[in-house]
Every structure is written in C-alpha cells, then in structure tokens.
C-alpha positions in Angstrom: 163.0 235.7 70.4 163.1 238.5 68.1 166.8 238.0 66.5 168.3 234.8 65.7 171.6 233.7 64.1 172.1 232.8 61.0 173.2 228.7 62.5 170.0 229.0 64.6 167.7 229.8 61.6 168.8 227.3 58.8 168.3 224.4 61.9 165.0 226.0 62.6 163.8 226.5 58.7 165.7 222.7 58.6 168.2 223.9 55.5 172.0 223.9 55.1 173.8 226.9 56.3 175.6 228.0 52.9 172.3 227.4 51.2 170.6 229.7 53.7 173.5 232.5 53.3 173.1 232.3 49.7 169.2 233.0 49.7 169.9 235.8 52.2 172.4 237.2 49.6 169.9 237.1 46.8 167.4 238.2 48.8 169.8 241.9 49.6 170.6 241.0 52.9 174.3 240.1 53.1 175.4 238.3 56.2 179.1 237.6 56.3 179.3 234.2 58.7 176.6 232.0 60.6 176.9 233.9 63.8 175.4 237.2 62.3 172.1 237.8 63.9 168.5 238.6 61.5 165.7 240.7 62.7 162.1 239.7 62.4 161.8 242.5 59.7 164.7 240.9 57.5 162.9 237.4 58.3 160.1 239.0 56.3 161.7 240.2 53.4 163.4 236.7 52.8 160.2 235.0 52.9 158.6 237.7 50.4 161.8 237.0 48.3 161.1 233.1 48.4 157.3 233.3 47.7 157.9 235.3 44.9 160.7 233.0 43.1 158.0 230.5 43.7 155.5 232.2 41.3 153.4 233.6 45.0 153.1 237.3 44.0 151.7 239.6 46.7 154.2 238.3 49.4 153.2 237.8 52.8 151.9 240.8 53.6 149.0 241.3 51.3 148.1 237.0 51.1 144.8 236.3 53.8 145.0 233.2 56.1 141.9 231.1 55.9 142.0 229.0 58.9 140.1 225.9 59.5 138.9 223.9 62.7 136.8 220.9 63.2 135.7 219.9 66.7 133.5 216.5 67.7 131.8 216.4 70.9 129.8 214.1 72.5 125.8 215.1 73.9 124.5 213.1 76.4 121.3 212.3 77.2 120.4 211.4 80.4 117.8 208.3 80.9 114.6 208.7 82.9 115.3 208.8 87.0 113.1 207.8 89.6 111.5 205.2 90.7 109.8 203.8 87.6 113.4 204.1 85.7 115.2 202.8 88.8 113.7 199.2 88.7 115.0 199.2 85.0 118.7 201.2 85.8 117.5 204.2 83.6 118.2 205.0 80.2 120.8 207.2 78.2 122.0 207.9 74.9 125.4 209.3 73.5 125.0 211.4 70.4 128.5 212.9 68.2 128.2 216.0 67.7 130.8 217.4 64.9 131.0 220.9 63.8 133.7 222.3 61.3 134.3 226.3 61.2 136.0 227.9 58.6 137.6 231.5 58.7 139.8 233.8 56.5 141.7 236.6 58.0 143.2 239.2 56.0 146.0 241.8 56.9 144.3 245.4 58.4 145.2 248.0 55.9 145.0 245.8 52.6 141.6 244.9 51.1 142.2 241.6 48.7 139.8 240.5 46.3 137.4 238.5 47.9 135.5 235.6 46.4 131.9 236.7 47.7 130.1 233.8 46.2 132.4 231.6 47.9 132.7 233.6 50.9 128.6 233.5 51.2 128.2 229.5 50.3 130.6 229.1 53.2 128.9 231.0 55.7 125.7 229.1 54.4 127.1 226.0 55.2 128.2 227.1 58.7 124.8 228.2 59.5 123.2 224.9 57.9 125.6 222.7 60.1 124.6 225.1 63.1 121.1 224.5 62.3 121.1 221.1 62.0 123.1 220.8 65.2 120.7 222.6 67.0 117.7 220.3 65.2 119.3 217.4 66.2 119.5 218.5 69.4 116.2 219.3 70.0 115.3 216.4 68.9 116.9 214.3 71.0 115.6 216.4 73.8 112.2 215.8 72.6 112.7 212.4 72.4 114.0 212.2 75.9 111.4 214.2 77.1 108.8 211.6 75.8 110.6 209.0 77.4 110.8 210.5 80.8 106.6 211.5 80.4 105.9 207.9 79.5 108.4 206.9 82.3 106.5 208.9 84.6 102.9 208.3 83.2 103.6 204.0 83.9 105.1 204.9 87.4 102.0 207.3 88.1 100.0 204.1 87.1 101.6 201.9 88.7 101.4 204.1 91.7 97.7 204.4 91.3 97.4 200.9 90.9 99.1 200.1 94.3 97.1 202.8 96.2 93.6 201.1 94.8 94.8 197.4 96.2 96.1 199.2 99.6 92.7 200.5 99.8 91.0 197.7 98.6 93.0 195.7 101.6 92.4 198.1 104.1 88.6 198.1 103.2 88.8 194.2 103.6 90.5 194.3 106.8 88.1 197.0 108.1 85.0 194.9 107.5 86.9 191.9 108.8 87.2 194.1 112.0 83.4 195.2 112.1 82.5 191.6 111.5 85.1 190.6 114.6 83.5 193.1 117.0 79.7 192.4 115.4 80.4 188.8 117.0 81.7 189.9 120.3 78.7 192.1 120.9 76.8 189.4 120.0 78.1 187.2 122.9 78.2 189.7 125.7 74.6 190.6 124.9 73.9 186.8 125.4 75.7 187.3 128.7 73.8 189.7 129.6 70.3 188.0 129.2 71.6 185.0 130.9 73.0 187.2 133.8 70.4 190.0 135.0 73.0 191.1 137.1 75.6 192.1 135.0 73.3 193.6 132.3 73.4 197.1 131.4 71.2 199.6 133.4 70.9 201.3 130.0 70.8 199.6 126.8 72.0 201.5 123.6 69.2 203.2 121.6 68.8 203.1 118.3 69.9 207.3 117.8 73.5 205.8 119.7 74.2 203.2 117.8 73.5 205.6 114.2 75.9 208.2 115.7 78.9 205.9 115.7 78.3 204.5 111.9 81.6 203.2 111.2 81.1 200.5 114.7 78.8 197.9 114.1 77.0 197.1 117.1 74.2 195.0 118.5 71.2 197.7 118.9 68.6 197.3 121.5 65.2 199.6 120.5 63.3 200.8 123.2 60.6 199.0 124.5 57.3 199.9 123.0 54.8 201.1 126.3 52.2 199.3 124.4 53.6 196.1 123.7 54.9 196.2 127.3 51.4 196.6 128.2 49.8 193.9 126.3 52.1 191.2 128.0 54.3 190.9 124.5 57.6 189.6 124.4 60.4 192.2 123.7 61.3 192.5 120.3 65.1 193.3 119.4 66.1 195.1 116.3 69.6 193.5 115.6 71.6 194.9 113.0 75.1 192.8 112.4 77.9 194.3 110.3 75.9 197.3 108.6 73.2 199.4 109.2 69.4 198.7 108.4 68.6 198.7 104.2 72.0 198.7 103.1 72.2 195.0 102.7 70.0 193.4 99.8 68.4 190.2 99.6 71.4 188.2 98.1 73.2 189.1 101.6 75.7 191.3 99.7 76.6 194.3 101.6 78.0 197.6 100.9 81.3 196.4 99.2 79.3 193.9 96.8 80.9 191.2 99.2 79.3 188.1 100.5 79.0 188.1 104.0 80.9 185.2 105.3 79.4 183.5 108.7 81.4 180.5 110.5 79.6 177.6 111.2 78.1 177.5 114.7 79.4 173.7 115.2 83.0 175.2 114.8 82.6 178.6 116.5 83.0 179.1 120.2 81.7 182.4 119.9 77.9 181.0 120.0 75.2 179.6 122.9 77.7 180.0 125.0 77.3 177.3 128.1 77.6 178.8 131.6 81.1 178.6 133.2 81.3 175.8 135.6 83.2 176.3 138.5 86.9 176.0 138.2 86.9 176.2 134.7 88.8 178.6 133.1 87.8 181.4 131.2 89.7 180.6 127.9 89.2 177.2 127.4 85.8 178.2 125.8 87.5 180.0 123.3 87.8 177.8 119.9 89.0 179.0 116.7 87.0 177.7 113.7 89.9 176.6 111.6 91.1 172.9 112.3 94.8 171.4 111.4 93.9 168.0 109.0 94.5 165.2 110.6 95.7 163.6 107.4 98.1 164.6 104.9 96.6 165.9 101.7 98.0 164.0 98.7 98.5 166.7 95.5 98.6 165.0 91.6 101.7 167.1 90.2 101.9 167.1 86.8 105.6 166.7 85.4 106.1 167.8 82.3 109.4 166.4 80.5 111.2 169.3 82.7 110.5 171.4 85.2 111.8 174.1 87.5 112.4 173.6 91.4 110.0 176.7 92.2 107.4 175.8 90.0 107.5 172.2 91.5 107.4 173.4 95.1 104.3 175.6 94.1 102.1 172.1 92.6 102.8 170.4 95.9 102.2 173.1 97.9 105.6 173.0 100.2 108.1 175.7 100.6 111.0 175.6 98.1 113.3 175.2 100.8 112.1 171.9 101.6 111.7 170.5 98.3 115.7 171.6 97.8 116.3 169.8 100.9 115.2 166.8 99.8 116.6 167.2 96.4 119.8 167.1 98.4 118.7 164.2 100.7 118.6 162.6 97.2 122.0 163.6 96.1 121.0 166.4 94.1 122.3 170.1 94.6 119.7 172.2 93.1 118.7 176.4 93.3 115.0 177.4 93.5 115.5 178.5 89.1 116.9 175.6 88.3 115.9 173.0 86.0 115.0 169.4 86.4 114.4 166.4 84.5 111.0 164.3 84.2 112.6 161.2 86.2 114.4 163.3 88.6 111.1 165.4 89.4 109.2 162.0 89.7 111.4 160.5 92.6 111.7 163.5 94.5 107.7 163.7 94.3 107.2 160.2 95.5 109.7 161.1 98.3 107.5 163.7 99.2 104.4 161.8 99.8 102.5 163.0 96.1 101.1 161.6 93.4 103.4 161.8 90.4 101.5 162.6 86.8 104.2 162.4 84.3 103.0 164.6 81.1 104.1 163.7 77.7 105.1 166.7 75.8 103.4 165.2 72.3 99.9 165.0 74.5 99.9 168.7 75.2 100.7 169.6 71.4 98.6 166.8 70.2 95.5 168.9 72.2 96.8 172.0 70.2 97.3 170.1 67.1 96.5 171.8 63.8 94.1 169.7 62.2 94.1 169.9 58.6 92.0 168.2 55.8 92.6 167.9 52.3 90.3 167.3 49.5 90.5 166.5 46.0 92.2 163.7 44.6 96.1 163.3 44.5 97.6 164.0 40.8 101.3 163.0 39.5 104.0 165.1 41.1 107.6 165.9 39.8 110.1 163.4 41.7 112.5 164.8 44.5 116.4 163.3 43.8 119.1 163.6 46.1 122.3 164.2 44.7 124.8 161.9 47.3 128.3 160.5 46.7 132.0 161.4 48.1 133.7 164.8 47.9 135.0 165.9 44.9 133.4 163.2 42.7 131.4 165.7 40.4 128.0 166.0 42.2 127.7 169.8 41.8 129.3 170.1 38.2 126.6 166.9 37.2 123.6 169.4 38.2 125.6 172.1 36.9 125.5 170.2 33.3 121.8 169.7 33.9 120.6 172.4 35.0 122.9 174.6 32.7 124.5 177.0 35.2 127.4 177.3 37.4 126.6 176.6 41.2 130.5 175.0 41.7 131.9 178.4 40.7 130.5 179.8 43.8 131.3 177.3 45.9 134.6 178.0 48.2 137.3 175.8 46.7 134.3 173.9 44.5 133.2 172.0 47.8 129.7 172.3 48.5 128.7 173.3 52.0 125.4 173.2 52.2 122.0 171.8 50.6 120.8 173.4 47.5 117.5 172.9 46.2 116.4 173.2 42.5 113.7 172.5 40.5 114.5 171.8 36.4 112.6 171.7 33.4 113.9 169.3 31.2 112.9 167.9 28.0 111.5 164.7 29.8 109.2 166.5 32.3 110.1 168.4 35.6 112.8 167.1 38.4 113.4 168.7 41.6 117.3 168.0 42.8 118.8 168.2 45.8 122.4 168.3 46.3 124.4 167.5 49.3 128.1 167.8 50.3 130.3 164.9 50.5 132.6 165.9 53.5 132.3 163.5 56.9 131.4 166.5 58.9 127.6 167.0 56.6 126.4 163.4 57.8 123.7 164.8 59.2 122.9 166.9 56.0 123.0 163.8 53.5 120.9 161.9 56.2 118.2 164.6 55.6 118.6 164.5 52.1 117.5 160.8 51.9 114.8 161.3 54.1 112.7 163.6 52.0 114.0 162.3 49.0 112.2 160.1 46.2 115.2 158.9 44.6 118.9 158.9 45.2 121.2 159.4 42.3 124.9 158.0 43.9 127.7 159.5 42.7 130.9 157.6 42.1 134.0 159.0 40.4 135.2 156.3 37.7 138.9 156.6 38.4 138.5 157.0 42.3 135.8 154.1 42.9 134.2 153.9 46.5 135.2 156.2 49.0 133.9 156.6 52.9 131.0 159.0 51.9 130.0 156.7 49.5 129.1 154.0 51.5 127.8 156.3 53.9 125.6 157.6 51.2 124.4 153.7 50.5 123.4 153.7 54.0 121.6 156.9 54.4 119.5 155.5 50.8 118.9 151.9 52.4 117.7 153.2 55.5 115.3 155.3 54.3 113.7 152.7 51.7 114.7 154.7 48.4 116.1 153.7 45.7 119.2 154.1 44.3 120.6 155.1 40.7 124.5 155.0 40.3 126.3 157.7 38.3 129.4 156.6 37.2 131.2 159.7 36.6 134.3 160.8 35.0 134.5 158.2 32.3 136.4 160.3 29.8 139.4 160.2 31.8 141.9 157.8 30.9 142.8 155.9 34.3 138.5 155.6 34.4 137.6 152.0 35.0 133.5 151.7 35.7 133.7 148.1 36.1 136.0 148.5 39.2 133.3 150.6 40.7 130.6 147.9 40.0 132.6 145.1 41.6 133.3 147.5 44.9 129.7 148.9 44.9 128.1 144.8 45.1 130.3 144.1 48.2 128.0 146.4 49.6 125.0 144.7 48.4 124.0 147.2 45.4 123.9 145.2 42.5 124.0 146.1 38.7 120.9 145.4 37.1 123.0 143.4 34.0 124.3 140.9 37.1 120.8 140.3 38.4 120.0 143.2 40.6 117.7 146.1 40.7 120.1 149.2 40.9 120.7 151.1 37.3 124.4 152.0 36.4 125.1 155.1 34.1 127.8 155.7 33.0 128.2 159.9 32.5 130.8 162.9 32.2 129.7 165.8 34.0 132.1 167.5 32.0 131.6 166.7 28.2 127.4 165.8 29.0 128.1 162.0 28.2 125.1 160.2 29.1 123.2 163.0 30.9 120.2 162.1 29.2 120.5 158.7 29.6 120.5 159.7 33.5 117.5 161.8 33.0 115.6 158.9 31.4 116.4 156.6 34.0 114.8 159.1 36.8 111.9 159.4 35.1 111.4 156.3 34.3 111.8 155.2 38.2 109.6 157.8 39.0 106.7 156.6 36.4 107.6 152.9 38.3 106.8 154.2 41.5 103.8 156.4 40.6 104.6 159.6 42.9 101.5 161.5 43.3 100.2 164.1 46.0 97.2 166.5 46.6 97.9 169.8 45.1 95.0 171.8 46.6 94.9 172.7 50.4 97.1 174.2 53.0 100.6 172.8 52.1 103.2 170.7 53.9 106.6 170.2 54.1 110.0 170.4 55.1 112.9 173.0 55.8 115.7 172.0 53.6 118.1 174.9 54.8 117.6 178.2 56.7 119.5 181.4 57.3 119.7 184.4 58.4 120.0 187.5 55.8 121.0 191.2 57.2 118.7 193.1 54.7 115.7 190.1 54.5 115.7 188.5 57.9 115.4 184.8 58.7 115.2 182.9 55.4 114.1 179.5 54.7 114.3 177.2 52.0 110.7 175.0 51.5 110.3 171.8 50.0 106.1 172.1 49.4 105.4 167.8 49.9 101.5 168.4 49.7 98.8 170.9 49.0 100.0 174.9 47.6 101.7 177.1 49.6 100.8 180.8 48.9 102.2 184.3 49.5 100.3 185.3 52.7 99.9 182.0 54.1 100.7 181.4 58.1 103.0 178.6 58.4 104.2 176.8 61.3 107.9 174.9 61.5 109.7 173.6 64.4 109.5 176.4 67.1 108.9 179.2 65.0 106.0 181.1 63.1 105.5 183.7 60.8 103.3 184.5 57.7 104.9 184.4 54.2 105.7 187.8 53.3 107.6 186.8 50.0 108.7 183.6 48.3 111.4 183.2 45.9 112.2 180.4 43.1 116.0 178.9 43.3 116.9 181.6 40.3 115.7 184.5 42.9 112.4 185.4 41.1 109.2 186.0 42.8 106.6 183.9 42.8 103.1 183.8 44.4 102.6 180.0 44.9 104.6 176.8 45.2 103.2 173.1 44.6 103.9 169.3 45.5 107.8 168.7 44.8 108.7 172.6 44.8 111.4 174.2 46.4 110.8 177.8 47.4 112.6 180.0 49.3 110.4 182.1 52.3 110.5 185.0 53.6 108.4 186.1 57.4 109.5 183.5 59.9 110.1 184.6 63.6 113.2 183.1 63.2 115.6 180.1 61.4 114.0 176.7 62.1 116.4 173.9 62.0 116.7 172.0 58.8 114.8 168.7 58.6 111.6 170.7 60.5 108.1 170.2 58.8 106.4 172.8 57.5 102.6 173.2 58.1 100.1 176.2 56.9 97.7 176.7 59.3 94.6 177.7 59.2 93.9 179.0 62.8 96.3 181.4 63.3 95.5 181.7 67.2 96.7 177.6 67.3 99.5 178.1 65.0 100.8 180.8 67.6 100.3 178.7 70.8 102.0 175.5 69.2 105.2 177.4 68.6 105.2 178.9 72.1 104.8 175.8 73.8 107.7 174.6 71.4 109.5 177.5 72.3 109.0 176.6 76.1 109.8 173.0 75.8 113.5 174.1 73.9 114.2 176.5 76.7 113.8 174.1 79.3 115.5 171.3 77.4 118.4 173.6 76.5 118.5 175.0 80.1 118.7 171.3 81.4 121.2 170.5 78.9 123.7 173.4 80.4 122.9 172.2 83.7 124.2 168.5 82.9 127.0 169.7 80.9 128.2 172.0 84.1 128.2 169.1 86.5 129.3 166.3 84.2 132.5 169.4 83.8 132.9 169.7 87.4 132.9 165.8 88.2 135.4 165.5 84.9 137.8 168.0 86.3 137.4 166.5 89.8 138.3 162.7 88.5 140.5 163.8 85.8 142.2 167.0 87.3 143.6 169.5 84.6 141.5 168.9 81.4 142.8 171.1 78.1 139.3 173.1 77.1 139.0 175.1 74.0 136.0 177.3 74.2 134.0 178.0 70.7 131.5 180.4 69.6 130.7 179.2 66.2 128.6 181.5 63.7 127.6 180.2 60.2 125.8 181.0 57.3 123.2 178.3 57.2 121.7 176.3 59.9 123.0 173.2 58.5 126.6 174.3 58.6 126.2 175.1 62.3 124.9 171.7 63.0 127.7 170.0 60.7 130.4 172.1 62.6 129.0 171.6 66.2 129.3 167.6 65.4 132.5 167.4 63.7 134.5 169.8 66.2 132.5 167.8 69.3 134.0 164.4 68.1 137.6 166.0 68.2 137.4 165.9 72.0 139.5 163.4 74.2 140.1 162.7 77.9 143.0 165.0 77.8 142.1 167.9 75.5 138.3 168.8 75.0 136.3 171.3 72.7 133.6 172.9 74.9 130.7 175.0 72.2 129.3 177.3 74.8 127.2 179.1 71.8 126.2 178.9 67.9 123.9 180.3 65.5 123.2 181.9 62.3 124.1 184.9 60.9 126.9 187.9 60.9 129.1 188.0 64.3 127.6 191.2 67.0 128.2 192.7 69.3 126.7 190.2 72.0 128.9 187.5 70.4 132.3 189.4 71.8 130.9 190.0 74.6 130.4 186.4 75.4 133.6 185.4 73.6 135.3 187.7 76.3 133.2 186.2 79.2 134.1 183.0 78.4 137.6 183.6 77.3 136.6 181.9 73.8 137.4 181.7 70.2 135.4 182.7 67.5 135.1 180.7 64.3 133.3 182.2 61.4 132.0 180.3 58.7 130.9 182.1 55.8 129.9 185.4 57.8 131.7 188.3 58.9 131.6 191.1 61.9 129.7 194.1 61.6 131.2 197.3 62.0 130.4 197.9 65.2 131.9 194.4 66.5 134.6 194.9 64.3 136.0 197.7 66.2 135.4 195.8 69.4 137.3 193.1 67.9 139.8 195.8 67.4 139.8 197.2 71.1 139.7 193.7 72.9 141.7 191.3 70.7 139.3 188.9 70.5 140.3 185.8 68.4 137.9 185.5 65.5 138.8 183.2 62.8 137.2 183.6 59.5 136.8 179.8 57.1 134.7 179.1 54.0 135.8 175.5 53.9 135.1 172.8 56.6 138.0 171.1 56.0 140.5 173.9 57.2 138.2 174.8 60.5 138.3 171.0 61.3 142.1 170.7 60.9 143.0 174.1 62.5 141.0 173.1 65.8 142.8 169.6 65.8 146.6 170.9 65.6 144.9 173.4 68.9 143.9 170.6 70.5 146.9 168.6 69.7 149.4 171.3 70.8 147.4 170.7 74.7 148.6 167.0 74.8 151.5 166.0 77.0 154.2 165.1 75.0 154.7 161.1 75.0 158.3 159.8 76.4 159.4 156.6 74.7 162.4 154.3 75.8 164.5 153.4 73.0 166.9 150.2 73.5 170.0 151.2 72.4 172.9 148.0 73.5 172.8 145.1 76.3 176.2 143.9 77.6 176.9 141.0 79.5 179.3 141.0 82.4 182.1 138.6 82.2 184.2 139.3 85.3 183.9 141.7 88.0 187.4 143.6 89.1 188.0 145.7 92.2 189.1 149.4 91.4 190.4 151.5 94.1 188.6 154.5 92.2 185.2 153.6 90.3 185.0 150.2 93.4 183.3 147.3 91.3 184.2 147.2 87.8 182.4 144.6 85.4 184.0 143.3 82.5 181.3 143.2 79.9 181.2 141.9 76.1 178.7 143.7 74.0 176.0 141.3 72.6 174.0 143.4 70.6 173.7 147.0 70.0 175.9 149.7 71.1 176.5 150.4 74.4 177.0 154.3 75.4 178.1 156.1 78.0 176.0 159.2 78.5 172.6 157.2 78.8 170.7 155.7 81.5 171.2 151.9 82.0 169.3 148.7 83.9 171.0 146.1 85.4 169.0 142.9 84.8 169.7 139.7 87.0 168.0 136.7 85.5 166.0 138.8 83.0 164.7 141.0 86.2 165.7 144.4 86.8 167.5 145.3 89.6 168.6 148.7 89.6 168.3 151.8 87.4 171.0 154.7 86.9 173.9 155.8 84.8 177.0 154.6 83.6 180.1 156.0 85.7 182.8 154.8 83.5 183.4 153.2 80.0 186.5 151.9 79.0 188.2 149.9 76.2 191.4 148.5 77.8 192.9 151.7 79.4 190.9 154.1 77.2 187.9 156.1 78.4 185.5 155.4 75.3 182.3 157.4 74.4 180.5 153.8 72.9 181.6 150.5 72.5 179.8 148.2 69.6 178.7 144.7 69.7 180.9 142.1 69.4 183.7 143.8 71.5 184.9 143.5 75.3 184.9 146.7 77.6 185.0 147.6 81.1 181.8 149.2 83.0 181.6 151.0 85.9 177.9 151.4 87.3 177.8 154.7 89.3 176.5 154.5 92.9 176.3 150.8 92.4 178.8 147.5 93.3 176.3 144.5 93.6 177.4 143.5 90.2 178.1 139.6 89.4 179.1 137.4 86.9 175.9 136.8 84.3 174.2 140.2 85.2 173.6 142.0 82.1 173.6 145.9 81.3 170.9 147.3 79.3 171.7 150.8 77.7 168.5 152.7 76.6 167.9 156.5 75.9 164.3 158.4 75.9 162.7 160.1 73.2 159.9 162.9 73.8 157.1 162.3 70.7 154.7 165.1 70.5 151.4 163.8 70.4 148.7 164.7 67.6 144.8 163.7 67.4 
C-alpha cells in the first residue's frame, strides 16, 4: 500500500495518534486529522527526522544495510549396500553442517566509508567456512568410500571362499560318481566274463578309453598275438578311477585324497553269484551301510548351565526331539533357552544317554594360575576396619587420624561406599577400611570383616548399641577377627560409657576390666581425646597377632571397590594381601582381566608398586569387577585370558538362566495371584558396592501385592542405551551419585522418562517405599459404634415391625449399617429405616436411653434381639 492514513500508520508503528501527529509536525509534515493520508516520501522524511533526532547522521538514504544469515543442513552419507552389507543392515551417518553468511548492501549512487579491513576479514571468514565445509564433506566422503571398499573386499572374499567351497564339493561329487561308475563297469565285466554269450565282440581299447579321460572305465587291452600263440593267459590292464601313472604308492589320487573302498563282505557289487531261477534282479543289490542293531549311548558332559541346542548336539539328536522330551517333563523351552544342570541331567537320562555332570570349579582348576612365592614372610601393617551404626562418628574418627576431611565430601555426612586408606602414624603404618553404617550396606560391612585383621567397633556414648552395631558384631565374630570398641562422643554432656559396656556385654562383648578379652577405649573424634590410646591398642593387638606376609613375587589381593570413570575407564580399589603389585602386571579379578596401566594411592598420587596391606587404585581392567573378588597377578597372560573368558561365559549362562526363571516365576505368580502391582527400576550408581546395596534393599521392599522388578543395574553414568531400555520396559531410572550424558539428557527431555537423582541411600529407599505403598489396595475396617437391646416389638402401618429398644452401649446412629443379633449370632445385615425418640425423629441415641428402631426390609425382629450399629473406615496401607 503506497498511502496510508495517520491512524493506520500509528497502529502499524505502535505509537499513539497524538504523538505521531506531533512528530509529523516537527518533521515539517502538517497533518490536520487522523484521516489524512501519508505517502511513501513523507514516511521516509519522517524516518530521517527521527534518526537525526536520535543522533544518527546521514539518515536512511546514506546508510548501508547488513544482512546476516545462518543455515543448518544435514549431510547424510549413505551406508554400503549389497550382499555383504545387507546382512548387517547397512550403515549410514548424518553430519550437521552450519554455514554463516554476512553481506552488506549500500544504496546506489552513494559511496559510504567502508571498513576494508573488516570487510576483508569477513570475506576471509566466509571463505574459511566454505573451505572447512568442503573439507569436512570430502573427509566424510573419503571415509564412506573406504568403508564401501572394505565391505566390497569382504564381500568378494566371502564370494571367493564360497566359490572355492562349491568347487571342492563339485570335485568330491565328481570323484564319487567316477568311483560308482568304475564299480558298475567292473561288475559288467565280471558278468561278461561269466556269460560269453553276452560278452562284447569288440572290447574297448586303451585308445578309446583315453579318448574319454573324464569317465573312468575298465579298459581291456588288445591281446598280444605272441602271447596268444605261446598259450599264455590273457592279461588285462585295469585302471580304476584314474589314468595310469596318476596314483602314487600311498594310494592317493590326483586330488590328494585316499581312495575309499567298501569291504567286499559288505558290498553286493563284487563276486556276484549266478542268479537262480525265479530270483528277483533287485534282491542281490545291498548297500554297504546297515542300521545299528542297538542304540548308541553317548556320554554327555553337562556344565552348570547349557542351552537346549548345545545339549541336543552332544546327544546327536534333533533339537525338536529334545524340546518334545522337555515338554513331557513339564518344561517349556526353546532351542536357545538355557537349562540348569539338574534339568539337563533328567532329560539326558530320559533319552537314554549317560549324563556326566561337570563341576565349574574343575574346569577352572585345570586352567588355574599357579603362583609360587619365594622368600620368608615378613611383618606387614594391620588392616583395620571401622564399623558401627550410622552417625556414630566412624568417618570423623578416621578424619582425625588422617588429618583430612572425608566427611565433608560425603552426601549428608553419610558414608556411601567403602573407603581404603593407609596412614603413617608415629606408631607405625595402619591400613583403615571405612564401611557404611546404613542397613542397606550389610554386604559391604561383611566384605570389610572378611578382608580385615582387626575390627574397630565405634559406638556413640550418648546413643548406645543400635541395630547396625549388633550387625557389625555378628560380622566380626563370623570372620573370627578381634574387636576393639571405640566409645565415641564422650565429650557430650549426656555421654554414658558404662551404659555402652553393659549393652555390649549382652552381645558377648566383655570388657577386659570385667574379665573379658575386648579393649574398650574412650575417644572423642571431635577433640581427639583418646585417639593415641586407640592407635596404641591397634598396634599392640597387631603385634600379638604377628601379622606376616611374603612381600616378593606376584601379587594377590582383593577388590575393595570398583567404579566406572568417564575419563579413565574401569577403576578398581585393590588391597594387596601378599607379594608386590607393579605397574604393567597382568591381573585377573573375577571375570575381568587386564594390564595395570597406572596405580594411585588414596590421595591421587601415582605409585609404581604396592606391597602387602597397601590399598591402591588400579586402571586397565576390562570392566568393573565385583567388590570382594580375588585379584591375582598372572605370569601367563594367555592362561589368565582363558580363565576370564571361562568365567564370563559362566556368568552369562547363569544370568540367562536366572532371567528365564524370573520370567516363569512372574507368569505363575500372576496366574496365581491375579493382578500384582509392579514397579520396574533401572539402577545406575557410581560404584559396584552401591549397586549391590541398592539392589538388595529395594528388592526387600517387595510384597505379595506390590513388587520391585529391577530390570538392569550397572556402574557409570546414564547413557542412551539405558534410556532406550527404560522406554522399552516402562521402567523408572534411579541415578545414585551419577548423571546422564548430553545425548541421554536430550532423549530424556524428548521421551519424558522418569529419572530420579539421589546422593543418599535413605532417600532412595523411602521414595520407592512410598511408590509401592500407593499401589496397595486400601484396607476397609469396621468400627463398633453402639448396641441396642430389643425390649418389645410394635406394629406400625408405615414401617411394619418397630422395635422398642434400650441402648446399652455406645451410640445408635441412624445413617449407619446395622446387624441384627439373636443369641449372639448374626441373622440379618442391613440399615435403619427409622430412629425415633418418643414421636420425634432423631439422628442418634446415646447409651441408657430408650428409642424406637425400624429395620429396613426386615420385620422378624423379636424381643431379646440385639441391634449392633457400626461404620466402615478406609485406611491407607503402607509398607
């Protein structure tokens, strides 16, 4: 539109009409009303006036316009197609390419001052961007070409191998046909010899036989005239399968294979007897292979877990027959399903074979690493485990000994995993293991007791013996290690150390001053009181125990904790128990195997070796071993790798078997119990110990009506595959001291997967307990309100039988359900139709008061009956 009114222009630019008229007047454009038109030239004049008034000289006519544009495109590199790639589905890659452009336009006829250096820099940047884009495209195309060439090479290699195999099979078939034809020709020659009437008048000469080299046949040489005159018998040269001179003395033919001959006693093709009269022509021909007269019994080696297909292969039966036998035993299985050892033994015996159970330990013992130590044992530092109830000051006491602050780095001041530290004190070196005190970390405390020499039981003087204190005592006694009781927090006003001694004596922990064998030391982790006495007691106990170990040779130890670090890979804390662990050693731990790339102490400093009772952090394993697994430094790398692979296969079979058993249990439980509330969880944690603690604690929350199903758990951050697994199984993700990576965060935002982040295990257990409680059906309870006794019965035209009652207990309310009792037996359940006091309708009648009650739809009320009034209350259930 070339012209607009003042009113329309004010609406477009978003300014009041009065202000726009004023600005037009100041610009020299006088408009009297809002309906006056404004041309394009007047608009430009108004715009130049406004720019000058705001300090912009030159107006719009002399100013350049700079346009910036950014475009993002995707470059999709197609995958390799064809036979080889089709088997794998092909691969493709998408690359995002971003192009930024900047261009300046100047009004024609005017030459503004141009910043040539900046313009040149912009042009250089644009050229560099285009060059980078071209280089990136060229690089990815080159990678695609290389991948295509590699796939093509593999496809050609596979085709060549297939062609070679086909050619070899064709040669074998041709040789078999030649052998059969040779036998047939030999049989015919025998018949012709015995029956002269049917003999050939013109025997085949050698030249004719050699003219057909591809067809082996019996060749009869022309008789020598001299030999015939001399009366010598005819000589025939017979060549079977090959031409003369092509078979060596070893009996191998031209293809390097040894000729196969059927035993003359088994074959019906040699030494054919004359056919008798009436005998069929086909009765003489018999093949050389006969069905066994007795079934073949195989010895089947059965490991701890075996698949149906492998078991069928060992018994030399079809998988379908084995599955049918399993169905007869009541086991529904597929060819890839894993069977346990007991089930496999039953089905093998059912099919008539001999099962041979294989102990998994025997296979591993055959490959077990043999470690020989040289030298005499020497003294080693004691390994001390600090146990006790949560918040009794275990880590604070260790902080004072180490002169560090571990507690400050723990979430909520609560230890979440085992910490290993060795401390150089004035009295000597001591290795400390700090274990969590929460009930969920029972397995971690048990591990601490199994690898330790001395247990320090920390008990708060103001709190006394608690459940985890008793549990720590049980672990220490089960491991057979001495206990030193550290009575902490004695500086508090309400501290009572004697109460701690009395309570511990009930659990057979008797102080030395009471005639027992347990040292009690009063300490204060806050002020350091009694810490030196505690260290003296530790070293005195270690001296009495005479702790020794061989410090030379391959190292053996135990995994204290393991985790997955994003930058360093699998990280494991190893407590060396014997020998020396060096950087570069090959170590085996559980089903993991690797070479030590680096070792660090608890402060993060690199170390080259570690001796007995020294904890170190090790990098280089293939995965995160389970806490508590043994660690062995292997001299034979190949043997260690074989053991690791054997353990991995066994672990995989056990996992598949347990998963299958869980699925069957779920099906049967759902068929038996009906609908059951299930919460599917995927657990990711920072260390292996926390994963075990969460699995155990959350599984214990399951009930018959609400159940926790942990579909997967692992160490490390949340990845894209974890999100996909949670989506597929409709599971919630529990992230304990870990976070999701960038790709996973985007997928979480798009898919809205429920991900909960925690740093304290209390909160995890409490939230899951609330979630399960919400799935429980509410409980309906009946609450007694009142009881009335029927004294007499009256007839009413409106209500029928009306009972004259006396309320003997509680209160009778009108809008509540009732029961009619006769001789304390319920004869009717219903509700009140009327409740009156004299002639008035009332809502309730209290005890000791007479009233009239009409029972709805029931007229068989008699004197002496009782009317019970109650109400139903719905109560929410919790775990």
